[in-house]
N, CA, C and O atoms as CSV, one atom per row, in Angstrom:
chain,resi,resn,atom,element,x,y,z
A,1,UNK,N,N,29.720,84.363,-39.580
A,1,UNK,CA,C,30.028,83.104,-38.988
A,1,UNK,C,C,31.155,82.387,-39.458
A,1,UNK,O,O,31.268,82.157,-40.662
A,2,UNK,N,N,32.085,81.973,-38.557
A,2,UNK,CA,C,33.227,81.308,-39.034
A,2,UNK,C,C,32.989,79.828,-39.293
A,2,UNK,O,O,31.960,79.247,-38.947
A,3,UNK,N,N,34.037,79.245,-39.942
A,3,UNK,CA,C,33.928,77.747,-40.314
A,3,UNK,C,C,33.738,76.789,-39.170
A,3,UNK,O,O,32.966,75.836,-39.272
A,4,UNK,N,N,34.430,77.030,-38.087
A,4,UNK,CA,C,34.462,76.329,-36.806
A,4,UNK,C,C,32.942,76.317,-36.330
A,4,UNK,O,O,32.369,75.255,-36.086
A,5,UNK,N,N,32.323,77.555,-36.212
A,5,UNK,CA,C,30.927,77.637,-35.794
A,5,UNK,C,C,29.942,77.029,-36.703
A,5,UNK,O,O,28.939,76.475,-36.254
A,6,UNK,N,N,30.197,77.114,-38.015
A,6,UNK,CA,C,29.344,76.599,-38.963
A,6,UNK,C,C,29.210,75.109,-38.861
A,6,UNK,O,O,28.105,74.577,-38.962
A,7,UNK,N,N,30.409,74.364,-38.645
A,7,UNK,CA,C,30.453,73.041,-38.455
A,7,UNK,C,C,29.778,72.482,-37.108
A,7,UNK,O,O,29.038,71.499,-37.060
A,8,UNK,N,N,30.146,73.247,-36.076
A,8,UNK,CA,C,29.497,72.896,-34.754
A,8,UNK,C,C,27.929,73.028,-34.922
A,8,UNK,O,O,27.172,72.174,-34.461
A,9,UNK,N,N,27.546,73.990,-35.511
A,9,UNK,CA,C,26.029,74.137,-35.802
A,9,UNK,C,C,25.434,72.961,-36.546
A,9,UNK,O,O,24.390,72.420,-36.182
A,10,UNK,N,N,26.088,72.613,-37.528
A,10,UNK,CA,C,25.761,71.610,-38.461
A,10,UNK,C,C,25.652,70.262,-37.766
A,10,UNK,O,O,24.678,69.515,-37.861
A,11,UNK,N,N,26.784,70.019,-37.036
A,11,UNK,CA,C,26.775,68.715,-36.209
A,11,UNK,C,C,25.497,68.764,-35.213
A,11,UNK,O,O,24.668,67.855,-35.177
A,12,UNK,N,N,25.436,69.822,-34.481
A,12,UNK,CA,C,24.442,69.965,-33.552
A,12,UNK,C,C,23.004,69.720,-34.061
A,12,UNK,O,O,22.192,69.012,-33.463
A,13,UNK,N,N,22.770,70.355,-35.191
A,13,UNK,CA,C,21.452,70.164,-35.877
A,13,UNK,C,C,21.321,68.741,-36.395
A,13,UNK,O,O,20.218,68.199,-36.324
A,14,UNK,N,N,22.283,68.144,-36.872
A,14,UNK,CA,C,22.209,66.789,-37.245
A,14,UNK,C,C,21.880,65.726,-36.114
A,14,UNK,O,O,21.121,64.762,-36.210
A,15,UNK,N,N,22.608,66.117,-35.054
A,15,UNK,CA,C,22.348,65.162,-33.833
A,15,UNK,C,C,20.847,65.359,-33.409
A,15,UNK,O,O,20.129,64.385,-33.183
A,16,UNK,N,N,20.462,66.475,-33.323
A,16,UNK,CA,C,19.062,66.715,-32.874
A,16,UNK,C,C,18.148,66.042,-33.940
A,16,UNK,O,O,17.255,65.276,-33.578
A,17,UNK,N,N,18.378,66.342,-35.328
A,17,UNK,CA,C,17.444,65.635,-36.153
A,17,UNK,C,C,17.418,64.113,-36.254
A,17,UNK,O,O,16.377,63.522,-36.541
A,18,UNK,N,N,18.524,63.506,-36.026
A,18,UNK,CA,C,18.650,61.941,-36.114
A,18,UNK,C,C,18.079,61.540,-34.756
A,18,UNK,O,O,17.364,60.539,-34.768
A,19,UNK,N,N,18.256,62.094,-33.701
A,19,UNK,CA,C,17.722,61.639,-32.445
A,19,UNK,C,C,16.111,61.824,-32.505
A,19,UNK,O,O,15.399,60.856,-32.238
A,20,UNK,N,N,15.634,62.875,-32.800
A,20,UNK,CA,C,14.264,62.994,-32.947
A,20,UNK,C,C,13.555,62.124,-33.959
A,20,UNK,O,O,12.478,61.570,-33.740
A,21,UNK,N,N,14.301,62.041,-35.177
A,21,UNK,CA,C,13.576,61.197,-36.069
A,21,UNK,C,C,13.466,59.589,-35.706
A,21,UNK,O,O,12.591,58.840,-36.140
A,22,UNK,N,N,14.507,59.231,-34.845
A,22,UNK,CA,C,14.516,57.971,-34.411
A,22,UNK,C,C,13.726,57.815,-32.987
A,22,UNK,O,O,13.746,56.772,-32.335
A,23,UNK,N,N,13.115,58.851,-32.647
A,23,UNK,CA,C,12.259,58.975,-31.358
A,23,UNK,C,C,13.068,58.392,-30.129
A,23,UNK,O,O,12.711,57.425,-29.455
A,24,UNK,N,N,14.223,59.143,-29.948
A,24,UNK,CA,C,15.148,58.863,-28.840
A,24,UNK,C,C,15.192,60.025,-27.938
A,24,UNK,O,O,14.853,61.141,-28.333
A,25,UNK,N,N,15.608,59.795,-26.716
A,25,UNK,CA,C,15.717,60.853,-25.749
A,25,UNK,C,C,17.266,61.045,-25.726
A,25,UNK,O,O,17.989,60.137,-26.136
A,26,UNK,N,N,17.744,62.122,-25.289
A,26,UNK,CA,C,19.223,62.511,-25.064
A,26,UNK,C,C,19.856,61.387,-24.277
A,26,UNK,O,O,21.017,61.047,-24.501
A,27,UNK,N,N,19.053,60.764,-23.292
A,27,UNK,CA,C,19.655,59.819,-22.319
A,27,UNK,C,C,19.797,58.463,-22.904
A,27,UNK,O,O,20.537,57.605,-22.421
A,28,UNK,N,N,19.010,58.286,-24.038
A,28,UNK,CA,C,19.004,56.984,-24.718
A,28,UNK,C,C,20.169,57.068,-25.524
A,28,UNK,O,O,20.911,56.086,-25.523
A,29,UNK,N,N,20.496,58.144,-26.273
A,29,UNK,CA,C,21.681,58.268,-27.124
A,29,UNK,C,C,22.921,58.221,-26.294
A,29,UNK,O,O,23.915,57.592,-26.658
A,30,UNK,N,N,22.851,58.934,-25.102
A,30,UNK,CA,C,24.133,58.936,-24.330
A,30,UNK,C,C,24.411,57.568,-23.749
A,30,UNK,O,O,25.576,57.177,-23.680
A,31,UNK,N,N,23.430,56.835,-23.336
A,31,UNK,CA,C,23.656,55.425,-22.996
A,31,UNK,C,C,24.139,54.434,-24.058
A,31,UNK,O,O,24.865,53.478,-23.785
A,32,UNK,N,N,23.713,54.710,-25.230
A,32,UNK,CA,C,24.088,53.819,-26.227
A,32,UNK,C,C,25.611,54.149,-26.740
A,32,UNK,O,O,26.319,53.256,-27.207
A,33,UNK,N,N,26.007,55.361,-26.628
A,33,UNK,CA,C,27.305,55.813,-26.790
A,33,UNK,C,C,28.371,55.534,-25.491
A,33,UNK,O,O,29.551,55.878,-25.556
A,34,UNK,N,N,27.902,54.997,-24.545
A,34,UNK,CA,C,28.568,54.762,-23.323
A,34,UNK,C,C,28.960,55.990,-22.562
A,34,UNK,O,O,29.909,55.956,-21.780
A,35,UNK,N,N,28.361,56.914,-22.739
A,35,UNK,CA,C,28.772,58.252,-22.032
A,35,UNK,C,C,28.202,58.164,-20.425
A,35,UNK,O,O,27.082,57.732,-20.148
A,36,UNK,N,N,29.043,58.584,-19.566
A,36,UNK,CA,C,28.871,58.520,-18.176
A,36,UNK,C,C,27.389,59.175,-17.652
A,36,UNK,O,O,26.693,58.671,-16.769
A,37,UNK,N,N,27.127,60.210,-18.281
A,37,UNK,CA,C,25.839,60.826,-18.105
A,37,UNK,C,C,25.343,61.659,-19.361
A,37,UNK,O,O,26.182,61.992,-20.197
A,38,UNK,N,N,24.097,61.984,-19.514
A,38,UNK,CA,C,23.665,62.537,-20.621
A,38,UNK,C,C,23.996,64.108,-20.674
A,38,UNK,O,O,23.514,64.787,-21.580
A,39,UNK,N,N,24.728,64.613,-19.808
A,39,UNK,CA,C,25.136,66.156,-19.978
A,39,UNK,C,C,26.196,66.443,-21.032
A,39,UNK,O,O,26.294,67.525,-21.611
A,40,UNK,N,N,27.021,65.339,-21.245
A,40,UNK,CA,C,27.911,65.423,-22.410
A,40,UNK,C,C,27.194,65.553,-23.539
A,40,UNK,O,O,27.313,66.584,-24.202
A,41,UNK,N,N,26.400,64.609,-23.909
A,41,UNK,CA,C,25.500,64.681,-25.176
A,41,UNK,C,C,24.695,65.989,-25.263
A,41,UNK,O,O,24.692,66.632,-26.312
A,42,UNK,N,N,24.080,66.353,-24.284
A,42,UNK,CA,C,23.226,67.517,-24.150
A,42,UNK,C,C,24.175,68.634,-24.637
A,42,UNK,O,O,23.812,69.408,-25.523
A,43,UNK,N,N,25.355,68.715,-24.074
A,43,UNK,CA,C,26.181,69.955,-24.549
A,43,UNK,C,C,26.574,69.935,-25.999
A,43,UNK,O,O,26.906,70.992,-26.536
A,44,UNK,N,N,26.558,68.743,-26.709
A,44,UNK,CA,C,26.716,68.607,-28.047
A,44,UNK,C,C,25.555,69.153,-28.814
A,44,UNK,O,O,25.670,69.812,-29.847
A,45,UNK,N,N,24.368,68.815,-28.204
A,45,UNK,CA,C,22.973,69.315,-29.031
A,45,UNK,C,C,22.892,70.997,-28.787
A,45,UNK,O,O,22.393,71.757,-29.617
A,46,UNK,N,N,23.369,71.355,-27.727
A,46,UNK,CA,C,23.142,72.778,-27.616
A,46,UNK,C,C,24.339,73.788,-28.167
A,46,UNK,O,O,24.250,75.014,-28.113
A,47,UNK,N,N,25.312,73.166,-28.630
A,47,UNK,CA,C,26.441,73.745,-29.328
A,47,UNK,C,C,27.394,74.193,-28.363
A,47,UNK,O,O,28.304,74.899,-28.797
A,48,UNK,N,N,27.372,73.905,-27.037
A,48,UNK,CA,C,28.442,74.268,-26.130
A,48,UNK,C,C,29.821,73.655,-26.266
A,48,UNK,O,O,30.878,74.176,-25.907
A,49,UNK,N,N,29.643,72.377,-26.882
A,49,UNK,CA,C,30.821,71.584,-27.194
A,49,UNK,C,C,30.532,70.682,-28.387
A,49,UNK,O,O,29.402,70.637,-28.872
A,50,UNK,N,N,31.436,70.042,-28.809
A,50,UNK,CA,C,31.335,69.267,-30.036
A,50,UNK,C,C,31.903,67.843,-29.708
A,50,UNK,O,O,32.873,67.692,-28.966
A,51,UNK,N,N,31.283,66.883,-30.267
A,51,UNK,CA,C,32.076,65.471,-30.122
A,51,UNK,C,C,33.321,65.421,-30.784
A,51,UNK,O,O,33.504,66.098,-31.796
A,52,UNK,N,N,34.316,64.585,-30.251
A,52,UNK,CA,C,35.639,64.416,-30.834
A,52,UNK,C,C,35.455,63.591,-32.004
A,52,UNK,O,O,34.389,62.994,-32.160
A,53,UNK,N,N,36.398,63.501,-32.844
A,53,UNK,CA,C,36.261,62.797,-34.151
A,53,UNK,C,C,35.997,61.265,-33.870
A,53,UNK,O,O,35.099,60.691,-34.486
A,54,UNK,N,N,36.649,60.708,-33.093
A,54,UNK,CA,C,36.285,59.265,-32.815
A,54,UNK,C,C,34.828,59.090,-32.333
A,54,UNK,O,O,34.274,58.055,-32.705
A,55,UNK,N,N,34.193,59.865,-31.635
A,55,UNK,CA,C,32.815,59.962,-31.188
A,55,UNK,C,C,31.991,60.077,-32.430
A,55,UNK,O,O,31.081,59.297,-32.713
A,56,UNK,N,N,32.398,61.185,-33.213
A,56,UNK,CA,C,31.534,61.241,-34.495
A,56,UNK,C,C,31.356,60.013,-35.339
A,56,UNK,O,O,30.290,59.692,-35.863
A,57,UNK,N,N,32.585,59.294,-35.436
A,57,UNK,CA,C,32.488,58.024,-36.210
A,57,UNK,C,C,31.524,57.219,-35.499
A,57,UNK,O,O,30.649,56.686,-36.182
A,58,UNK,N,N,31.526,57.031,-34.221
A,58,UNK,CA,C,30.783,56.044,-33.416
A,58,UNK,C,C,29.094,56.368,-33.674
A,58,UNK,O,O,28.199,55.535,-33.816
A,59,UNK,N,N,28.990,57.839,-33.681
A,59,UNK,CA,C,27.586,58.207,-33.854
A,59,UNK,C,C,27.027,57.894,-35.231
A,59,UNK,O,O,25.883,57.478,-35.414
A,60,UNK,N,N,27.928,58.128,-36.193
A,60,UNK,CA,C,27.553,57.864,-37.580
A,60,UNK,C,C,27.333,56.235,-37.724
A,60,UNK,O,O,26.442,55.790,-38.447
A,61,UNK,N,N,28.120,55.485,-37.059
A,61,UNK,CA,C,27.751,54.028,-37.160
A,61,UNK,C,C,26.509,53.690,-36.442
A,61,UNK,O,O,25.711,52.843,-36.843
A,62,UNK,N,N,26.374,54.403,-35.338
A,62,UNK,CA,C,24.969,54.041,-34.620
A,62,UNK,C,C,23.770,54.462,-35.325
A,62,UNK,O,O,22.674,53.963,-35.070
A,63,UNK,N,N,23.944,55.382,-36.222
A,63,UNK,CA,C,22.684,55.865,-37.018
A,63,UNK,C,C,22.843,55.041,-38.622
A,63,UNK,O,O,22.010,55.192,-39.516
A,64,UNK,N,N,23.708,54.428,-38.711
A,64,UNK,CA,C,23.900,53.757,-39.976
A,64,UNK,C,C,23.983,54.921,-41.023
A,64,UNK,O,O,23.216,54.953,-41.986
A,65,UNK,N,N,24.819,55.757,-40.830
A,65,UNK,CA,C,24.906,56.883,-41.870
A,65,UNK,C,C,26.644,57.163,-41.972
A,65,UNK,O,O,27.468,56.815,-41.127
A,66,UNK,N,N,26.881,57.796,-43.093
A,66,UNK,CA,C,28.388,58.273,-43.361
A,66,UNK,C,C,28.627,59.523,-42.586
A,66,UNK,O,O,27.705,60.277,-42.273
A,67,UNK,N,N,29.980,59.753,-42.254
A,67,UNK,CA,C,30.415,60.855,-41.601
A,67,UNK,C,C,29.939,62.122,-42.414
A,67,UNK,O,O,29.572,63.166,-41.874
A,68,UNK,N,N,29.990,61.897,-43.829
A,68,UNK,CA,C,29.565,63.067,-44.664
A,68,UNK,C,C,28.189,63.479,-44.510
A,68,UNK,O,O,27.830,64.644,-44.679
A,69,UNK,N,N,27.279,62.366,-44.134
A,69,UNK,CA,C,26.008,62.891,-43.869
A,69,UNK,C,C,25.776,63.426,-42.511
A,69,UNK,O,O,24.899,64.272,-42.338
A,70,UNK,N,N,26.465,63.013,-41.586
A,70,UNK,CA,C,26.545,63.354,-40.149
A,70,UNK,C,C,26.998,64.986,-40.152
A,70,UNK,O,O,26.494,65.811,-39.389
A,71,UNK,N,N,27.968,65.274,-41.080
A,71,UNK,CA,C,28.568,66.511,-41.044
A,71,UNK,C,C,27.654,67.461,-41.871
A,71,UNK,O,O,27.890,68.668,-41.818
A,72,UNK,N,N,26.610,66.990,-42.642
A,72,UNK,CA,C,25.721,67.923,-43.317
A,72,UNK,C,C,25.850,67.752,-44.803
A,72,UNK,O,O,25.118,68.425,-45.529
A,73,UNK,N,N,26.745,66.882,-45.338
A,73,UNK,CA,C,26.962,66.835,-46.658
A,73,UNK,C,C,26.058,65.527,-47.337
A,73,UNK,O,O,26.511,64.403,-47.554
A,74,UNK,N,N,24.807,65.943,-47.579
A,74,UNK,CA,C,23.785,65.043,-48.117
A,74,UNK,C,C,23.892,64.768,-49.346
A,74,UNK,O,O,23.163,63.877,-49.782
A,75,UNK,N,N,24.759,65.401,-50.188
A,75,UNK,CA,C,24.810,65.411,-51.701
A,75,UNK,C,C,24.963,63.796,-52.102
A,75,UNK,O,O,24.330,63.325,-53.047
A,76,UNK,N,N,25.747,63.107,-51.395
A,76,UNK,CA,C,26.150,61.658,-51.756
A,76,UNK,C,C,25.327,60.660,-50.864
A,76,UNK,O,O,25.621,59.466,-50.904
A,77,UNK,N,N,24.391,61.069,-50.125
A,77,UNK,CA,C,23.752,60.235,-49.261
A,77,UNK,C,C,22.553,59.590,-49.604
A,77,UNK,O,O,22.120,58.640,-48.952
A,78,UNK,N,N,21.909,60.127,-50.746
A,78,UNK,CA,C,20.645,59.583,-51.157
A,78,UNK,C,C,19.558,59.880,-50.436
A,78,UNK,O,O,19.610,60.906,-49.758
A,79,UNK,N,N,18.422,59.121,-50.416
A,79,UNK,CA,C,17.149,59.270,-49.980
A,79,UNK,C,C,17.022,58.572,-48.592
A,79,UNK,O,O,15.950,58.661,-47.993
A,80,UNK,N,N,18.032,57.903,-48.070
A,80,UNK,CA,C,17.900,57.058,-47.103
A,80,UNK,C,C,18.216,57.498,-45.825
A,80,UNK,O,O,18.399,56.674,-44.929
A,81,UNK,N,N,18.314,58.828,-45.604
A,81,UNK,CA,C,18.691,59.467,-44.253
A,81,UNK,C,C,17.678,58.840,-43.120
A,81,UNK,O,O,16.507,58.563,-43.381
A,82,UNK,N,N,18.161,58.689,-42.078
A,82,UNK,CA,C,17.370,58.269,-40.830
A,82,UNK,C,C,17.084,56.686,-40.943
A,82,UNK,O,O,16.412,56.179,-40.045
A,83,UNK,N,N,17.581,55.837,-42.048
A,83,UNK,CA,C,16.999,54.616,-42.174
A,83,UNK,C,C,17.963,53.627,-41.434
A,83,UNK,O,O,19.183,53.781,-41.388
A,84,UNK,N,N,17.278,52.600,-40.866
A,84,UNK,CA,C,17.967,51.588,-40.222
A,84,UNK,C,C,18.500,50.592,-41.020
A,84,UNK,O,O,19.589,50.109,-40.713
A,85,UNK,N,N,17.752,50.117,-42.237
A,85,UNK,CA,C,18.297,49.177,-43.071
A,85,UNK,C,C,18.586,49.770,-44.590
A,85,UNK,O,O,18.396,49.114,-45.613
A,86,UNK,N,N,19.030,50.994,-44.556
A,86,UNK,CA,C,19.335,51.748,-45.843
A,86,UNK,C,C,18.062,51.890,-46.723
A,86,UNK,O,O,18.092,52.265,-47.896
A,87,UNK,N,N,16.962,51.559,-46.050
A,87,UNK,CA,C,15.741,52.098,-46.687
A,87,UNK,C,C,15.273,51.274,-48.032
A,87,UNK,O,O,14.230,51.617,-48.588
A,88,UNK,N,N,15.997,50.262,-48.511
A,88,UNK,CA,C,15.501,49.607,-49.622
A,88,UNK,C,C,14.348,48.838,-49.364
A,88,UNK,O,O,14.057,48.537,-48.207
A,89,UNK,N,N,13.597,48.456,-50.422
A,89,UNK,CA,C,12.189,47.925,-50.316
A,89,UNK,C,C,12.426,46.414,-49.746
A,89,UNK,O,O,11.645,46.024,-48.878
A,90,UNK,N,N,13.338,45.650,-50.137
A,90,UNK,CA,C,13.780,44.322,-49.687
A,90,UNK,C,C,13.826,44.286,-48.211
A,90,UNK,O,O,13.172,43.484,-47.544
A,91,UNK,N,N,14.602,45.159,-47.732
A,91,UNK,CA,C,14.767,45.133,-46.234
A,91,UNK,C,C,13.507,45.463,-45.365
A,91,UNK,O,O,13.213,44.902,-44.310
A,92,UNK,N,N,12.846,46.416,-45.951
A,92,UNK,CA,C,11.534,46.763,-45.448
A,92,UNK,C,C,10.430,45.549,-45.493
A,92,UNK,O,O,9.603,45.327,-44.609
A,93,UNK,N,N,10.577,44.884,-46.591
A,93,UNK,CA,C,9.543,43.824,-46.624
A,93,UNK,C,C,9.983,42.479,-45.751
A,93,UNK,O,O,9.131,41.769,-45.218
A,94,UNK,N,N,11.209,42.247,-45.678
A,94,UNK,CA,C,11.766,41.086,-44.976
A,94,UNK,C,C,11.806,41.341,-43.516
A,94,UNK,O,O,11.423,40.475,-42.729
A,95,UNK,N,N,12.287,42.578,-43.088
A,95,UNK,CA,C,12.545,42.907,-41.783
A,95,UNK,C,C,11.483,43.730,-40.972
A,95,UNK,O,O,11.576,44.012,-39.777
A,96,UNK,N,N,10.474,44.063,-41.808
A,96,UNK,CA,C,9.244,44.993,-41.224
A,96,UNK,C,C,9.606,46.359,-41.263
A,96,UNK,O,O,9.629,46.984,-42.323
A,97,UNK,N,N,9.925,46.919,-40.035
A,97,UNK,CA,C,10.318,48.201,-39.705
A,97,UNK,C,C,11.595,48.723,-40.556
A,97,UNK,O,O,12.666,48.126,-40.666
A,98,UNK,N,N,11.278,49.858,-41.083
A,98,UNK,CA,C,12.317,50.488,-42.008
A,98,UNK,C,C,13.204,51.521,-41.053
A,98,UNK,O,O,14.404,51.731,-41.232
A,99,UNK,N,N,12.503,52.049,-40.143
A,99,UNK,CA,C,13.177,53.185,-39.254
A,99,UNK,C,C,13.218,52.683,-37.871
A,99,UNK,O,O,12.381,51.920,-37.389
A,100,UNK,N,N,14.333,53.201,-37.212
A,100,UNK,CA,C,14.717,52.891,-35.935
A,100,UNK,C,C,13.771,53.328,-34.920
A,100,UNK,O,O,13.663,52.786,-33.821
A,101,UNK,N,N,12.990,54.470,-35.378
A,101,UNK,CA,C,11.879,55.007,-34.425
A,101,UNK,C,C,10.674,54.013,-34.356
A,101,UNK,O,O,9.796,54.279,-33.535
A,102,UNK,N,N,10.545,52.948,-35.095
A,102,UNK,CA,C,9.416,52.152,-35.050
A,102,UNK,C,C,9.919,50.963,-34.031
A,102,UNK,O,O,9.080,50.118,-33.716
A,103,UNK,N,N,10.978,50.880,-33.610
A,103,UNK,CA,C,11.362,49.848,-32.807
A,103,UNK,C,C,11.192,50.228,-31.361
A,103,UNK,O,O,11.067,51.409,-31.036
A,104,UNK,N,N,11.184,49.127,-30.386
A,104,UNK,CA,C,11.115,49.224,-29.023
A,104,UNK,C,C,12.341,49.915,-28.440
A,104,UNK,O,O,13.380,49.851,-29.097
A,105,UNK,N,N,12.336,50.480,-27.438
A,105,UNK,CA,C,13.463,51.243,-26.729
A,105,UNK,C,C,14.657,50.162,-26.550
A,105,UNK,O,O,15.813,50.473,-26.839
A,106,UNK,N,N,14.359,49.025,-26.116
A,106,UNK,CA,C,15.611,48.054,-25.888
A,106,UNK,C,C,16.029,47.577,-27.201
A,106,UNK,O,O,17.149,47.075,-27.297
A,107,UNK,N,N,15.277,47.668,-28.219
A,107,UNK,CA,C,15.769,47.092,-29.576
A,107,UNK,C,C,16.508,48.297,-30.155
A,107,UNK,O,O,17.493,48.004,-30.833
A,108,UNK,N,N,16.238,49.545,-30.026
A,108,UNK,CA,C,17.023,50.613,-30.412
A,108,UNK,C,C,18.293,50.685,-29.804
A,108,UNK,O,O,19.280,50.984,-30.476
A,109,UNK,N,N,18.371,50.415,-28.473
A,109,UNK,CA,C,19.699,50.458,-27.852
A,109,UNK,C,C,20.487,49.368,-28.379
A,109,UNK,O,O,21.670,49.606,-28.623
A,110,UNK,N,N,20.043,48.247,-28.590
A,110,UNK,CA,C,20.847,47.021,-28.999
A,110,UNK,C,C,21.390,47.290,-30.409
A,110,UNK,O,O,22.543,46.954,-30.681
A,111,UNK,N,N,20.593,47.888,-31.319
A,111,UNK,CA,C,21.013,48.224,-32.711
A,111,UNK,C,C,22.063,49.334,-32.537
A,111,UNK,O,O,23.093,49.206,-33.199
A,112,UNK,N,N,21.942,50.387,-31.751
A,112,UNK,CA,C,22.946,51.459,-31.725
A,112,UNK,C,C,24.136,50.885,-31.244
A,112,UNK,O,O,25.145,51.189,-31.880
A,113,UNK,N,N,24.280,50.104,-30.248
A,113,UNK,CA,C,25.508,49.442,-29.538
A,113,UNK,C,C,25.968,48.636,-30.623
A,113,UNK,O,O,27.133,48.877,-30.940
A,114,UNK,N,N,25.412,47.783,-31.258
A,114,UNK,CA,C,25.899,46.743,-32.329
A,114,UNK,C,C,26.594,47.527,-33.461
A,114,UNK,O,O,27.660,47.101,-33.907
A,115,UNK,N,N,26.019,48.686,-33.959
A,115,UNK,CA,C,26.725,49.405,-35.076
A,115,UNK,C,C,28.023,49.929,-34.635
A,115,UNK,O,O,28.859,50.179,-35.503
A,116,UNK,N,N,28.321,50.145,-33.305
A,116,UNK,CA,C,29.658,50.614,-32.871
A,116,UNK,C,C,30.632,49.574,-32.879
A,116,UNK,O,O,31.810,49.931,-32.846
A,117,UNK,N,N,30.343,48.224,-32.921
A,117,UNK,CA,C,31.266,47.161,-32.847
A,117,UNK,C,C,32.149,47.001,-34.070
A,117,UNK,O,O,31.746,47.467,-35.136
A,118,UNK,N,N,33.208,46.442,-34.012
A,118,UNK,CA,C,34.137,46.094,-35.092
A,118,UNK,C,C,33.556,44.800,-35.776
A,118,UNK,O,O,32.759,44.093,-35.159
A,119,UNK,N,N,33.937,44.516,-36.977
A,119,UNK,CA,C,33.452,43.445,-37.682
A,119,UNK,C,C,33.569,42.145,-36.985
A,119,UNK,O,O,32.627,41.354,-37.030
A,120,UNK,N,N,34.715,41.853,-36.311
A,120,UNK,CA,C,34.959,40.624,-35.564
A,120,UNK,C,C,33.965,40.425,-34.565
A,120,UNK,O,O,33.357,39.361,-34.452
A,121,UNK,N,N,33.735,41.670,-33.652
A,121,UNK,CA,C,32.559,41.486,-32.689
A,121,UNK,C,C,31.233,41.284,-33.115
A,121,UNK,O,O,30.455,40.582,-32.470
A,122,UNK,N,N,30.895,41.913,-34.268
A,122,UNK,CA,C,29.582,41.914,-34.842
A,122,UNK,C,C,29.358,40.449,-35.220
A,122,UNK,O,O,28.275,39.913,-34.983
A,123,UNK,N,N,30.520,39.693,-35.894
A,123,UNK,CA,C,30.302,38.300,-36.220
A,123,UNK,C,C,30.003,37.441,-34.873
A,123,UNK,O,O,29.187,36.521,-34.924
A,124,UNK,N,N,30.703,37.774,-33.628
A,124,UNK,CA,C,30.522,37.016,-32.577
A,124,UNK,C,C,28.993,37.129,-32.047
A,124,UNK,O,O,28.365,36.146,-31.654
A,125,UNK,N,N,28.532,38.295,-32.080
A,125,UNK,CA,C,27.275,38.646,-31.683
A,125,UNK,C,C,26.116,37.859,-32.631
A,125,UNK,O,O,25.059,37.387,-32.214
A,126,UNK,N,N,26.530,37.853,-33.794
A,126,UNK,CA,C,25.633,37.052,-34.691
A,126,UNK,C,C,25.821,35.448,-34.601
A,126,UNK,O,O,24.929,34.702,-35.004
A,127,UNK,N,N,26.934,34.994,-34.093
A,127,UNK,CA,C,27.121,33.510,-33.789
A,127,UNK,C,C,26.312,33.166,-32.510
A,127,UNK,O,O,25.720,32.102,-32.330
A,128,UNK,N,N,26.373,34.308,-31.566
A,128,UNK,CA,C,25.582,33.950,-30.207
A,128,UNK,C,C,24.007,34.170,-30.467
A,128,UNK,O,O,23.243,33.630,-29.666
A,129,UNK,N,N,23.610,34.720,-31.243
A,129,UNK,CA,C,22.250,34.896,-31.595
A,129,UNK,C,C,21.756,33.668,-32.265
A,129,UNK,O,O,20.641,33.206,-32.022
A,130,UNK,N,N,22.606,33.128,-33.128
A,130,UNK,CA,C,22.232,31.870,-33.878
A,130,UNK,C,C,22.220,30.788,-32.980
A,130,UNK,O,O,21.403,29.877,-33.112
A,131,UNK,N,N,23.171,30.810,-31.954
A,131,UNK,CA,C,23.353,29.722,-30.934
A,131,UNK,C,C,22.098,29.740,-29.991
A,131,UNK,O,O,21.694,28.660,-29.560
A,132,UNK,N,N,21.445,30.928,-29.638
A,132,UNK,CA,C,20.345,30.892,-28.698
A,132,UNK,C,C,19.037,30.730,-29.325
A,132,UNK,O,O,18.132,30.180,-28.697
A,133,UNK,N,N,18.841,31.220,-30.664
A,133,UNK,CA,C,17.621,31.165,-31.329
A,133,UNK,C,C,16.896,29.609,-31.223
A,133,UNK,O,O,15.722,29.480,-30.874
A,134,UNK,N,N,17.596,28.693,-31.505
A,134,UNK,CA,C,16.949,27.401,-31.386
A,134,UNK,C,C,16.337,27.150,-29.918
A,134,UNK,O,O,15.259,26.574,-29.774
A,135,UNK,N,N,16.980,27.549,-29.014
A,135,UNK,CA,C,16.477,27.388,-27.582
A,135,UNK,C,C,15.178,28.186,-27.365
A,135,UNK,O,O,14.341,27.763,-26.568
A,136,UNK,N,N,14.998,29.259,-28.008
A,136,UNK,CA,C,13.793,30.046,-27.965
A,136,UNK,C,C,12.481,29.317,-28.381
A,136,UNK,O,O,11.359,29.506,-27.912
A,137,UNK,N,N,12.863,28.421,-29.386
A,137,UNK,CA,C,11.550,27.695,-29.981
A,137,UNK,C,C,11.119,26.569,-29.070
A,137,UNK,O,O,9.997,26.073,-29.174
A,138,UNK,N,N,11.966,26.180,-28.215
A,138,UNK,CA,C,11.523,24.978,-27.384
A,138,UNK,C,C,10.643,25.306,-26.225
A,138,UNK,O,O,10.229,24.409,-25.490
């Protein structure tokens, strides 16, 4: 097996593992990544093709993991693979669910899309949420 095949197989395996661990369908991931249809994503999981580097970055952001981890290098990633909130006890106590798989589908999609935003847009989303939260309590 050559290097290119090895990398493709590793990425394929990681895509499948993270999707299943988070209880997502291929269509869910494709939608969160803004793909036109799920056949592109499906081809990545079957190994017929591989995501481009910019898409690998978006996938890593979506699952809140490093590119190293997505590429199969888990030596530096610690024990928090698959975790939404980096798996620390504080986040689990404060926010409840530790894993994306425990969220409802609409919550998963929101988080997966949010993680792909740049810092400025994330700040805007936070401001919007803060703005509408008081309205919810009335």
